[in-house]
Phi, psi and omega in degrees: 000126179213153180284161174242170189285311186267144181280093181207352186243125178243131177252119183256130176269111182094150179217045176276208185301314182292314181300317180292322178295318177299318179301319178296321180291333180271008182304321179303319179286320182292315185292336180262005176078011180277347183212137171247140184238125175242129181245129178270129179230159181271337182215104181299331182297337180274000185236028182297335182266005187246026183269359183257020184254011175087008181248140171274124182264132181230134180273114178219126184275324185197170177296344177280348179293134182299334180290334179297315184294339181270356181277152176235149180195153172273325182218142171249131179237129183265126177223039190230005178103169185305310181302319179293322178298321183288335180264309184283328183301303179301326179294318179293314181298317180296334178275002179084016182263133173302139186234122178263119185261120176265318180278076189295339177303339178299335181288349177285340177272117189297319181295320177294315181300315180296322179292322181287334180269351188288338181076185007282347176288148181274146176263130176239118186258126179280161177275348179068225187269017179229160181231182179080007186283341181296318180290324178290323178297318179297317180293320180294322180293337177267010182055040185246022174235133178255322183224138177222133179212159178220136175244125182244131177242131180221163174298139184307320184298334181276359183248358178294133184236152181300330183281349182288144177278173186300323181292320179295319179293317179299318181296320179292314183293334182258007179293131183250157178303327181295332181284341180080181182290148179241121177284121183248354178202136167224137181169222182234166176303324180298326179276322183294324183296335180284320185269330183227065187300332183268358187240004190236019173306321183293326180291323178289323177298321178294318178298318180298314183294330185252020181290334183108187185265119178238149178244100180103165185297319182296315180295317179297320179297314180294319179296320180293320179300318178294318181295325179296335180258359183253323184292134180273140181227132172229131179243128181241140171265120185229108182294346177276352187267113177275318178249161178294141178232134183231135175237121181249133175231147178209142179222155179165188179305334180285343180132195178243131185233142177215128179233137177235123186232125170228103183266154177282157181293159175293142176294343180273333183202112182300341181278354183248138178294132178291336182292334181300311180295323178299319179294320180296314181298319179295314180299319180296316180295320178297318179298314182291326177296322177295323178292324179295323179293326178294000000 
């Protein structure tokens, strides 16, 4: 893996629901020849119906695959989940390639976070399925936030976890709208990522945005570690909730802030928030615009 000179090539890790949605959003650039998109997949046979989205599909299992070293890109964007982020992300950054992280939950793992911050490639973190983080980031950098919290409500079936006992699973599956929402977790992103690894990218994204102002990888790592243990998280099972709903609150010298977000599902997969792909496409475009200025 090595960078190329002109900003025109994007390498996407994964081509699932989020990746395909991003490809559709990048159609203006792809169709006019301003951008080429290559997507890495683990099994080409599972993507026979996905060749009409403007992406060249290449089968690569890991950064140790010999085909990885022969690829070129201006930017690498991850759309394949935490394990892929933890393997391909550090490899891209170490090769000097800017890396756009979608599975923000990977930043909760300190060794992964340090590798992604080590450079020489730059790390670009998406906001995922929530918005309003720019104003909170500005306030946090001015040390003007004292408390930050997020409450997430999802349909009960999407919150069942392998570690739950039979009674906990039964309670979730039998929860009725009349019973109202059930709080099943309160804590911090550092604790939530252990119990709900597929549901807390947004909590880690909030911690990242409100970590404060750091200069250099070491400072960012320390600030993020503190934010992971400071940000409040509440997860609710709500049988009335068809789509995920998030409420963010923050208070401090900068003021009082409250954001409520309910995004529509992705056109590629109703179980995935459509806002995630929108955030990835925006982050990717911002990253490429910065490279053009350089």
